[in-house]
C-alpha positions in Angstrom: 34.9 6.9 -62.9 38.0 7.7 -61.4 39.0 7.0 -57.8 38.8 10.7 -56.7 35.1 11.1 -57.8 34.1 8.0 -55.9 35.8 9.2 -52.7 34.3 12.7 -53.1 30.7 11.2 -53.5 31.3 9.0 -50.4 32.5 12.1 -48.4 29.5 14.1 -49.6 27.0 11.2 -48.7 28.6 11.0 -45.2 28.3 14.7 -44.7 24.7 14.7 -45.7 23.9 11.8 -43.3 25.7 13.6 -40.5 23.7 16.8 -41.3 20.5 14.8 -41.2 21.4 13.2 -37.9 22.3 16.5 -36.3 18.9 18.0 -37.5 17.1 15.0 -36.0 19.0 15.5 -32.7 18.2 19.1 -32.6 14.5 18.4 -33.2 14.4 15.8 -30.4 16.1 18.2 -28.1 13.6 20.9 -28.8 10.7 18.5 -28.3 12.1 17.5 -25.0 12.5 21.0 -23.8 9.0 21.9 -24.7 7.5 18.9 -22.9 9.8 19.3 -19.9 8.2 19.4 -16.5 11.1 20.9 -14.7 10.7 24.5 -13.5 6.9 24.1 -13.0 5.5 25.4 -9.8 4.3 22.9 -7.1 0.6 23.8 -7.8 0.9 22.9 -11.4 2.2 19.4 -10.5 -0.7 18.5 -8.1 -3.4 16.0 -9.2 -6.8 16.0 -7.5 -9.2 13.2 -7.0 -12.9 14.1 -6.9 -15.7 12.3 -5.0 -16.2 9.9 -7.9 -12.5 8.8 -8.1 -11.7 10.8 -11.2 -8.3 12.5 -11.4 -8.2 16.1 -12.5 -5.8 19.0 -12.4 -8.3 21.4 -10.8 -8.8 21.6 -7.1 -12.2 20.5 -5.8 -14.8 23.3 -5.3 -16.5 21.8 -2.2 -14.4 20.5 0.6 -15.5 17.3 2.4 -16.9 17.9 5.8 -16.2 15.2 8.4 -19.1 13.7 10.3 -18.7 12.4 13.8 -19.7 9.0 12.5 -16.6 8.9 10.3 -14.3 9.4 13.2 -15.9 6.8 15.6 -14.5 3.3 15.4 -17.0 0.5 15.6 -16.9 -1.5 18.7 -15.4 -4.9 18.4 -17.8 -7.7 19.0 -17.0 -10.6 21.1 -16.1 -13.9 19.5 -17.1 -17.3 21.0 -14.7 -20.1 21.4 -13.3 -23.0 23.5 -10.0 -23.5 25.3 -8.3 -26.0 23.0 -5.0 -26.2 24.8 -3.6 -25.2 28.2 -0.2 -25.7 29.7 -0.4 -25.4 33.5 3.3 -25.3 34.0 3.8 -22.3 31.6 0.3 -20.9 32.4 -0.5 -20.3 28.7 -2.8 -21.7 26.2 -4.9 -21.3 23.0 -8.6 -20.6 22.4 -10.1 -21.9 19.2 -12.5 -19.5 17.6 -15.9 -21.3 16.8 -16.4 -19.3 13.6 -13.0 -19.0 12.0 -11.4 -22.0 13.6 -8.2 -19.9 14.3 -6.2 -20.4 17.5 -5.8 -17.3 19.6 -3.0 -17.1 22.2 -3.5 -16.3 25.9 -1.5 -16.5 29.1 -2.0 -15.8 32.9 -0.3 -12.4 32.7 -2.7 -11.2 30.1 -5.9 -12.5 31.7 -5.1 -12.4 35.4 -6.9 -15.7 36.0 -6.5 -19.3 35.0 -8.6 -21.0 32.3 -9.0 -24.8 31.9 -9.1 -27.0 28.8 -12.5 -27.3 27.1 -13.8 -24.3 28.8 -16.3 -22.2 26.8 -15.4 -18.5 26.6 -16.3 -15.2 25.0 -13.3 -13.1 24.0 -11.8 -10.2 22.0 -8.5 -10.5 20.3 -6.0 -8.3 18.5 -3.2 -9.0 16.1 0.4 -8.9 17.4 3.8 -9.7 16.0 3.4 -13.4 16.9 -0.2 -13.7 15.7 -3.7 -13.3 17.3 -3.6 -12.6 21.1 -6.5 -12.3 23.5 -7.2 -9.0 25.1 -10.4 -9.7 27.0 -12.0 -13.0 28.1 -15.4 -13.7 29.7 -16.0 -17.3 31.0 -19.4 -18.7 30.0 
């Protein structure tokens, strides 16, 4: 074969490959445009969760009606503990919870009265940035 025929075949093969690649790209572009979510309305993009936790694209038929029980918070129960540490100079200390063995912080400004070490108390606490902090204390 002569040199010109070889180059002609190479050019033809390259052209065929390029045509195939262009067709593949057009096909992919068409598929992406068909499955494109852009331009859908907001309602079409919503997903709903039914009472069983299943996700669907149809809105629920029956709306949930709130009961008064759902809105009422349960009252916090008192925890029992003992004053494990008290600093008289700083007027602060810690109460150790009998059940969880966690230390809960208190000070004179929060309580309004002084507690002494090894004193048994009944208390409520809340979580703060520094940790658990006493909100109410009743001396036993």
